[in-house]
N, C-alpha and C positions, 0 to 999 in steps of 0.2 A: 362596807362596814366602817364604822367610825370607832375610834378608841377614846375612852374618857375616864376621868377619875370619879370615884364614888365614895359615899360615906359608909357603905356596907363593907364589912370586913370579910376577906377571903382567906381561907386556909391555903397553905402551899400545895402545889400539885402533888397528888398522892403517887404519881408515877415517876416523876423526876426531881421533885423538891423545889422547882422554880416558882417564882411568884407569878400568879395568873393576873389577868386584867379583864375588866368588863368590856364588852363590845356591844354596840347597838346595831341591829340589822332590821331595817324597815321600822316596825313598831315593837319589836321584841328585843330582849336582852339575852346575852349568853356570856359564858366565861371562857376565856381563851388562854392557854399556857404557851408562852413564847419559847419555853425550853424544849418541850416534846410535841407541841402542836395539838395537844388534847383539847377538845371542844366539848362544852356541856350542852345539854338540851336547852332549847330556847324557853324563855319565860316572859311574862308580861311586865315584870319589874326587876330592877337590880336586886332588891331585897329577896325576891323569890328565887332569882338565879343564885344568889349567895347561899341561901338555905339548901338548895339542891346540891350545889358544889361542895359545901362544907359537910354534908352528912353522908357523902359517898364513902364507902369502905375501901381501903387500899387493898386491891387484890394481890399485890406483890408480896411474896413471902421470901424469907431468907433461903438461900440455895441449899443450906444444910438439910432442910426439910423436904427437898424435892423428891418426888417419887422416882425410883429406879427400877420400876417393875414393867417397863415397856409402854407406859402411858405417854402420849404426846402432850407436851406442855409448851408454853411460851417462855423464853428466857430473856433476862436483861443483862446485856454485855456492853460495858464501856459506853453507856448512854444510849444504846440502841436496843430496840425490841426485836428479838429474833423469834419468828413463829414456827410452829410445828417441829419442835425439837424432842429428842428422845435420848435416854441414856443407853448407850451400847454396852451391854454387860460383858461382851467378849473383849472389846477393846478398852473398856473402862473409861469412856469419854462421852461427852455430849455430842450429838450429831443433829443436823438439820435435814428435814426430808418431807415426805408426803405419804398419804395413804393411797395405794393403788386401787384399781377397780374391785379387787378381791378383799380389800380392807387390810392388806399387808403393808407395813411401814417400809418405805424405800428411802434409804439414806443417800444424800448426795454431797454433804459437806460436814467437816468437823469444825468445831468452834475455834476461832482465831485467838481467843482469850478466855479465861475462866469466867463463867457467869457468876453474878452476885445475887440475883433474885430470880424467882420463877412464879408463874401463875397458871391456873387452869385455862385451857382454851375456852373462850366464851362460846355460848350456844349460838347457832346460826339464827338469823332473824326468820320469823314466819313469813311465808309468802302467800 
């Protein structure tokens, strides 16, 4: 992958706020964030890559609006994405865990710092 400057304008990364750059891979272009390593889909031109990057909606929401009803979400804590988190209503704190074979949430860690943002867990890709 090579890094290069472009005339097309890129919005800041919707996940971490860093300035992204264009990269060319073979004959296609993509946008890469040096802050959180988010990568866009490839396109045939820098202009097309910029359009795709700039029209993405930011999925992160302020933590005050996070669901506390048992739904698993991803959290943003001190510059890190923490996946599969859930509000523990008994302890009144965020925990990290997984869903077991019966679909029951299993907590294994509490957060080391308060989260600032949350997002819904993305859907799994179709196979």
